[in-house]
C-alpha positions in Angstrom: -112.5 -57.6 83.6 -109.6 -57.7 81.1 -106.2 -55.9 81.7 -105.4 -52.6 79.5 -103.1 -53.4 76.8 -101.3 -49.9 76.2 -100.5 -49.1 72.6 -98.1 -46.2 71.2 -99.1 -43.1 70.6 -102.2 -42.5 73.0 -103.7 -46.2 71.8 -105.7 -48.9 74.0 -105.8 -52.0 72.8 -109.1 -54.3 74.4 -109.8 -57.4 73.1 -111.2 -60.5 73.7 -110.0 -63.7 72.3 -113.0 -64.9 70.1 -112.8 -66.6 67.2 -115.3 -65.2 65.6 -115.7 -61.1 66.9 -115.4 -58.4 64.7 -112.8 -55.7 65.0 -113.3 -52.5 65.1 -110.5 -49.2 65.0 -111.4 -46.7 67.2 -110.1 -42.6 65.9 -110.8 -39.7 68.9 -108.9 -37.6 70.3 -107.0 -37.8 73.0 -108.8 -36.5 76.8 -105.7 -37.1 78.9 -106.4 -35.0 82.1 -109.5 -33.1 80.8 -111.5 -36.8 80.2 -110.8 -37.7 83.3 -112.1 -35.0 85.2 -115.2 -34.9 82.7 -115.9 -39.0 82.3 -118.9 -37.3 79.9 -115.8 -35.8 76.9 -117.4 -39.0 75.5 -115.6 -38.8 72.4 -111.8 -39.3 73.6 -109.0 -42.0 73.1 -109.9 -42.7 77.3 -113.3 -42.5 77.6 -114.3 -44.0 74.4 -117.8 -43.5 73.5 -118.4 -45.7 76.5 -119.2 -48.6 74.5 -116.2 -50.5 75.3 -117.3 -53.3 77.6 -120.4 -53.5 76.2 -118.6 -54.0 72.3 -115.9 -56.6 74.7 -119.2 -58.4 76.4 -120.3 -59.5 72.8 -116.3 -60.7 72.7 -115.5 -58.4 69.3 -111.5 -56.3 69.4 -112.3 -53.3 70.0 -108.6 -50.6 69.0 -108.6 -46.6 70.5 -105.9 -44.5 69.0 -105.6 -41.0 68.7 -101.8 -42.0 66.6 -103.0 -41.3 62.1 -101.4 -39.8 60.5 -100.0 -41.9 57.1 -98.0 -43.8 56.7 -96.8 -45.3 58.8 -99.0 -44.5 62.6 -100.9 -47.0 64.6 -104.6 -46.4 62.6 -102.2 -47.1 58.5 -101.0 -50.6 60.8 -105.1 -51.2 62.2 -106.6 -50.6 59.4 -105.2 -54.0 57.5 -107.6 -56.4 59.8 -110.2 -54.4 60.4 -113.6 -55.3 60.1 -115.1 -51.6 61.3 -113.8 -48.4 62.0 -115.8 -45.6 64.2 -114.0 -42.2 63.7 -115.5 -38.8 64.6 -115.5 -35.7 62.4 -113.2 -33.5 65.3 -110.0 -35.8 65.1 -111.2 -37.6 61.4 -109.2 -40.7 61.0 -108.8 -40.0 56.5 -110.1 -42.8 55.2 -108.3 -42.6 52.0 -108.7 -44.7 49.3 -105.3 -46.2 49.7 -106.1 -46.8 53.2 -109.6 -48.3 52.2 -107.4 -50.3 49.4 -105.5 -52.2 52.6 -108.3 -52.7 54.4 -109.4 -55.9 52.5 -111.9 -56.7 55.4 -113.3 -53.9 55.4 -117.2 -53.4 55.8 -118.5 -50.3 57.7 -117.4 -46.7 58.6 -119.5 -44.9 60.7 -119.3 -41.3 62.6 -120.1 -40.4 65.5 -121.0 -37.5 64.8 -122.0 -35.9 61.4 -120.2 -35.2 58.4 -118.0 -38.0 56.5 -116.3 -36.4 54.1 -113.3 -37.5 55.6 -114.2 -40.9 53.8 -113.5 -41.4 50.1 -117.4 -42.2 49.9 -116.5 -43.0 45.8 -113.9 -45.6 47.2 -116.5 -46.8 49.9 -119.0 -47.7 47.0 -116.7 -49.7 44.5 -116.0 -51.9 47.8 -119.7 -52.1 48.9 -119.1 -50.7 52.1 -121.2 -49.5 54.7 -121.1 -46.1 56.0 -123.2 -43.9 58.5 -123.1 -41.1 60.6 -125.5 -39.5 63.7 -127.5 -37.7 61.9 -129.0 -34.7 63.7 -126.6 -35.6 66.9 -124.5 -32.4 66.9 -127.6 -30.1 64.8 -128.0 -28.2 68.0 -124.7 -27.1 69.2 -123.8 -26.4 65.6 -126.2 -23.9 65.3 -126.0 -22.1 68.6 -122.3 -21.9 67.8 -122.8 -20.5 64.3 -125.4 -17.5 66.3 -122.5 -16.9 68.4 -119.6 -16.3 66.1 -121.9 -14.6 64.3 -122.1 -12.5 67.1 -118.3 -12.5 68.9 -117.3 -10.7 65.0 -120.3 -8.1 64.9 -120.4 -7.0 67.8 -116.2 -7.6 68.3 -115.5 -9.4 70.9 -112.4 -11.1 70.9 -110.0 -7.8 71.0 -112.5 -6.1 73.1 -112.4 -8.8 75.4 -107.9 -9.7 75.0 -107.9 -5.5 76.2 -109.5 -5.9 79.6 -107.1 -9.0 79.8 -104.5 -7.6 79.3 -105.1 -4.6 81.3 -106.0 -1.5 78.8 -109.1 0.4 78.7 -110.1 2.2 75.7 -113.8 1.8 74.0 -113.0 4.2 71.1 -110.5 1.3 69.5 -113.1 -1.8 70.4 -115.8 0.3 69.5 -115.6 1.4 66.1 -115.4 -2.6 64.8 -118.7 -3.3 66.7 -122.4 -3.3 65.4 -125.3 -4.0 65.7 -127.3 -7.9 64.2 -130.5 -6.0 63.8 -130.7 -4.8 60.6 -128.2 -6.9 58.9 -128.8 -9.0 55.9 -128.1 -12.5 57.3 -127.1 -15.3 54.7 -126.7 -18.7 55.0 -125.4 -21.2 52.4 -126.9 -24.4 52.2 -130.5 -25.1 54.5 -130.5 -28.2 56.4 -131.2 -29.2 59.9 -127.6 -26.7 60.5 -128.9 -24.2 58.1 -132.8 -24.1 59.1 -131.8 -23.8 63.1 -129.2 -21.1 63.0 -132.1 -18.9 60.5 -135.2 -19.8 63.1 -132.4 -18.4 65.9 -131.5 -15.2 64.1 -135.3 -14.8 63.3 -135.5 -12.5 66.8 -132.6 -10.7 66.5 -134.5 -8.4 63.5 -131.9 -8.6 61.2 -133.5 -6.8 57.9 -133.3 -10.7 55.7 -132.4 -14.1 56.2 -131.3 -14.8 53.1 -130.6 -18.7 51.9 -128.5 -20.9 48.9 -129.9 -23.7 48.4 -130.2 -26.6 45.4 -134.1 -27.3 47.7 -136.4 -24.7 49.0 -138.2 -24.3 52.2 -141.7 -25.4 52.0 -143.4 -21.8 51.8 -145.0 -22.8 54.8 -141.6 -23.1 56.5 -140.7 -20.0 54.6 -143.0 -17.7 56.1 -142.6 -19.6 59.8 -139.5 -18.4 59.8 -139.0 -15.0 57.5 -136.4 -16.5 55.0 -136.2 -15.5 51.9 -134.2 -18.0 48.6 -132.4 -16.7 46.4 -131.1 -18.8 43.2 -127.7 -17.4 42.7 -125.1 -17.3 44.5 -122.9 -14.4 43.7 -126.2 -12.8 44.0 -127.6 -13.3 47.5 -123.3 -13.2 49.1 -123.5 -10.0 47.7 -126.7 -9.1 49.6 -125.8 -10.2 52.9 -123.9 -8.4 55.9 -123.0 -12.2 57.4 -122.7 -15.4 55.2 -123.0 -18.8 57.3 -121.8 -21.9 56.0 -123.5 -24.5 56.2 -123.7 -27.5 53.6 -121.7 -30.6 53.4 -117.9 -30.9 51.5 -118.1 -33.0 48.2 -116.1 -31.6 44.8 -119.4 -29.5 44.3 -117.8 -26.9 47.1 -114.5 -27.9 47.7 -112.4 -24.3 47.5 -115.7 -22.7 46.9 -115.2 -19.1 48.4 -112.0 -18.8 47.1 -111.2 -14.8 46.2 -113.4 -14.3 42.6 -116.8 -15.6 45.0 -115.3 -13.5 48.1 -115.1 -9.8 46.5 -118.5 -9.9 45.3 -119.1 -10.3 48.9 -120.5 -7.0 50.3 -117.1 -5.3 51.1 -116.5 -5.4 55.4 -118.9 -8.8 55.3 -118.7 -11.1 58.1 -118.2 -14.9 56.8 -118.9 -17.8 59.7 -117.4 -21.0 58.4 -119.0 -24.2 61.0 -119.0 -26.5 57.8 -116.1 -27.7 56.8 -112.5 -26.0 56.3 -111.7 -26.6 52.6 -114.2 -25.6 51.7 -113.0 -21.9 51.3 -109.7 -21.6 50.5 -106.8 -20.1 53.3 -104.7 -18.1 51.8 -107.9 -16.0 49.8 -109.7 -15.8 53.3 -106.7 -14.2 55.2 -105.5 -12.3 52.2 -109.6 -11.0 52.2 -109.7 -10.1 56.2 -106.2 -8.4 55.7 -107.4 -5.9 52.8 -111.0 -5.6 54.3 -112.7 -7.2 51.8 -114.6 -9.2 54.6 -114.2 -7.5 58.6 -114.1 -11.1 60.0 -113.7 -14.9 59.6 -115.0 -17.3 61.9 -115.2 -21.7 62.9 -114.4 -23.8 64.4 -113.1 -26.0 61.2 -110.0 -26.4 59.4 -108.9 -27.9 56.3 -106.6 -30.6 58.3 -107.1 -31.6 61.3 -105.6 -30.7 63.8 -104.7 -27.6 62.1 -101.0 -26.4 61.5 -99.7 -25.0 64.5 -98.6 -21.8 61.4 -101.6 -21.7 59.9 -103.3 -18.8 58.5 -106.0 -18.9 60.1 -104.4 -18.7 63.6 -102.9 -15.3 63.2 -105.0 -13.3 60.7 -106.9 -10.5 61.4 -108.4 -7.7 59.5 -106.2 -5.1 58.0 -103.4 -7.3 59.1 -103.5 -5.4 62.8 -104.5 -8.0 66.0 -105.8 -4.8 67.8 -108.2 -5.4 64.5 -109.7 -8.0 65.3 -111.6 -10.2 63.1 -110.1 -13.4 64.0 -113.2 -16.2 65.8 -111.1 -19.5 65.5 -111.2 -22.0 67.3 -110.7 -26.2 67.2 -113.5 -28.0 65.7 -115.6 -28.3 69.3 -119.0 -26.7 67.3 -120.7 -30.1 67.3 -118.6 -31.9 69.9 -120.3 -29.8 73.5 -121.1 -32.6 75.7 -124.7 -32.6 75.3 -123.9 -33.7 71.7 -121.1 -36.5 72.5 -123.7 -38.4 74.8 -126.2 -38.0 71.4 -123.3 -39.6 69.1 -121.9 -42.0 71.9 -125.6 -43.1 71.1 -126.3 -42.7 68.2 -122.7 -44.9 67.2 -123.9 -48.0 69.8 -127.6 -47.6 68.1 -125.8 -48.3 64.2 -123.7 -50.3 65.9 -126.4 -52.9 67.5 -128.2 -52.4 64.0 -125.5 -54.3 62.0 -124.3 -57.0 64.4 -129.1 -57.4 64.4 -128.6 -57.5 60.5 -131.4 -54.7 61.0 -131.6 -51.7 58.9 -130.6 -48.4 59.9 -132.0 -45.7 60.2 -132.4 -44.3 56.9 -131.6 -40.5 58.1 -128.0 -41.9 58.7 -127.2 -44.4 55.7 -124.4 -42.0 53.6 -123.5 -44.7 51.3 -125.0 -48.7 51.6 -124.3 -51.4 48.8 -122.3 -49.5 46.5 -124.5 -46.3 46.2 -125.0 -42.9 47.9 -128.0 -42.3 49.9 -127.6 -39.1 51.6 -129.6 -36.6 49.4 -126.0 -34.2 51.3 -124.0 -36.1 49.0 -126.5 -38.6 46.8 -126.9 -35.1 45.4 -124.2 -33.8 45.1 -124.7 -32.8 41.2 -127.1 -30.7 41.7 -125.6 -28.2 43.5 -122.3 -28.9 41.4 -124.1 -27.6 38.3 -126.1 -24.6 40.1 -123.0 -22.8 41.5 -121.2 -23.7 37.8 -124.6 -22.1 36.0 -123.6 -18.6 38.5 -120.3 -19.2 38.1 -118.8 -19.6 41.4 -117.8 -22.9 41.1 -113.8 -22.9 40.5 -112.5 -27.2 39.3 -109.1 -25.2 40.3 -109.8 -25.4 43.7 -110.7 -28.7 43.5 
C-alpha cells in the first residue's frame, strides 16, 4: 500500500502515478475519532466511501477533503484539474458556475446520496458535465426521520426531555403543548419516493386525512392503498393541514417557497417539518412565525448553508420566543446518513463510477444531467411545479 500523504485542513491525497489515470476529488465531512470508532461511517474524510483502494488499484488519483469554503480552500485548488467530483448532501462541496468555469477537465459530478442542488445544473449542462446521484439510497432513512420529527414536535418531546435532564418535574408545563397525531391532517409538499413513504408510514396513526401537493398525481390504486388525497392548490392544502412536511427538491420553483406569505396561509399553530432542503424555507420568516405562534413548531435537519453558522436563527428559535415552550426539533443534516444509508450510497457511488469507467449506461434513475440535458423528472420537469405554484400565488420571485 502506498504511503498516506496528509494535506492541510483534514485533507488526504491518494495518488498512483500513471499517466492515464483520472483525478477524483471527494468532499466529505470529518469524522475524527468517531470514524475510528465506527468504520461504517463511510461518508467521512477518513473512510472515503470505502473506495480508496479500489480507485488506487485502477491507477486513479483520489483527493479527499473537508475543506471547501471559497476562495482558497483545498477544494478550490484541487477542482482545477479534477476529472470527477464526489460529494455528499451532508457536507456539500458547492459546485458553482465559477468553480465549473475553473474546472476545465471536469467530466462528471457524483452525489453520494440524494439531492444535487449543490451543483449549478444549468452550468453543468452548458459544459455537458454529467451529474449523477444514488437515487433511493436514503429514502427510507429520511422518511423515518420525518415521522420521528413530526412526533417529536406534536408530542412536545424535546422540552419534556430537557426538563428531566436538568432535574425538574412539572407535568403541566410540558403536557400543555403535547397532542396526539391521531385525528390530525398531515400534508406533504412532494409525493416522490420520500413523500410517498412518509404517508405510508403515517397511515397506521389514523390521521384524519393524508394530503399531498405535486405536479403529478399518484395512480388511483396507490392513493386508495395509502388513503391519501391530492390537493391541486398549495395554499388550500396548507390551510387544511395540522402538520406540513416538505419532501420536494430545491430548484428555482421551490427556493423561498415557504415565506411569511405562505406560512400565514397555514393553520395557526400548525407544525412544519423540512428534511428536503433548507432554502425552501425563508429562515427569518420561519423564526418569526414560531415566535408569534403562527407555527407551533419547526423541525428538520437541512439548513440554507451547511455547515450552518453558529449563530443561525434556527438554532435558538422557540415557540412564543421561550425555550420552555419548545417547538424546535432541528438537528444537523443527518436524516439521510444513517449507517445503513451510508452503506447504500457508498455502494451506489461505486456503481456509478464503475459504469462511467467502463463506458456503460448509467441506471436511468441515477441520472440528473447528461449530455447537456436534464434527465431527472425532479429537476427536468421543475417548470411544471413552478407554473403550478405561480398559479396559486405561493411563488415569490424575490426569494430566489
